C-alpha positions, 0 to 999 in steps of 0.5 A: 154456330149461334154460340160462336156468332154471339160470342164474337159480337160480345167481344167486338162490342167490348172492344168498341166500348174499350176504344170509346172509353179510351177516346173519351179519356183522351178528350177529357185529358186534352180538355183539362190541359186546355183549361189549365193552360187558359188558367195559367195565361189568365193568371199571368195577365192578372199579375201583369195588371197589378200595380208595382210599388217599390219598398221605398215608396210603400205607404205613400198615397196612390198617385193621380196620373193624367195625360193631357188632352189636345185642349190642355196642350193648346192651353199649355202653349198659350200660357207658356212663359206667362207671368202666372202662379202655380195655382193659376196654372193648375186651375186653368190647365190641370184642375183634375189634379186639384180634386181632394187637395186641401185649401191650405195647399191651394193657397200656397200654390196661389202664392208661388210664381210659376217658374217655367222650364228653361228652353236652354236646359238651365235650371231657373229655379230659385236659389232657395229651391236649389239648396233643397233636395227635390230632384226632378228628372225627365226621360225620353226614348225613341221606341220606333219611327212611329212612337216615342216613350217619355215621362218624368219623376219628382223625388224628395231625398227624404221625408214626405210633402203634403203635396207633390207634383211632376209634369213631363212636356214633350217638346218638338224642334220648334219648342212647342209642347206637343204632348204632356203627362203629369202625376200628383200625390198627397202625403208622398215623397215621390211621384212618377208619371209612368211611361207615356206613349206618343204615337205618330210624331212628325219627323224632327227632333224631340226632347222633354222638359220635366218640372215638379214642385212640392207643397209643405215643404215648398220645393221646386226643380226642373230637368231638360233631357237630350233630344231624339230624332224621328224617323 
């Protein structure tokens, strides 16, 4: 009788141990799957965070992209249409874009008049600049009733410039600048602000003035987009 009881306990213990091992194995497998899924998600996020550079733009210097502060927007509206040079505008409104810029480039900026984007949509750039191949384009999109996406790009048809700059001004129905995004680069043939998101716009129409220029060679261009309406 004792032998029978002892044998049953051993078999029962062996079965419990087997079940425990199976459960532990299942937990380990599930844990590995969770870790693998986490690694996949992290890899996707890291890939998405990497900058994308097209083949045409490879080799150019990394652009400096700047989103205007409320103080800078106030200055832009105060200076708009005034008789100043490009250098004065950059020094007063966007000194961040002058960091690391050579004295020769700054000297040329200070010798060139600021040509403001035309409110009528017509290009007021000088006849000399109209003959050259710098193209500036603005873009605007109504993302939702609470968000606008906009930006601008400047591009030479060939070659590179010592300095290239583009700025996209978001303008409301009263022709006031409500937001701005800009980009610059040294020794580059093109520059793009990327897509700037403007949140909670007031109801009404909006469009973009895009303006850009290059130093050595000295080109300039501007663009005026169509309008979108909020809401």
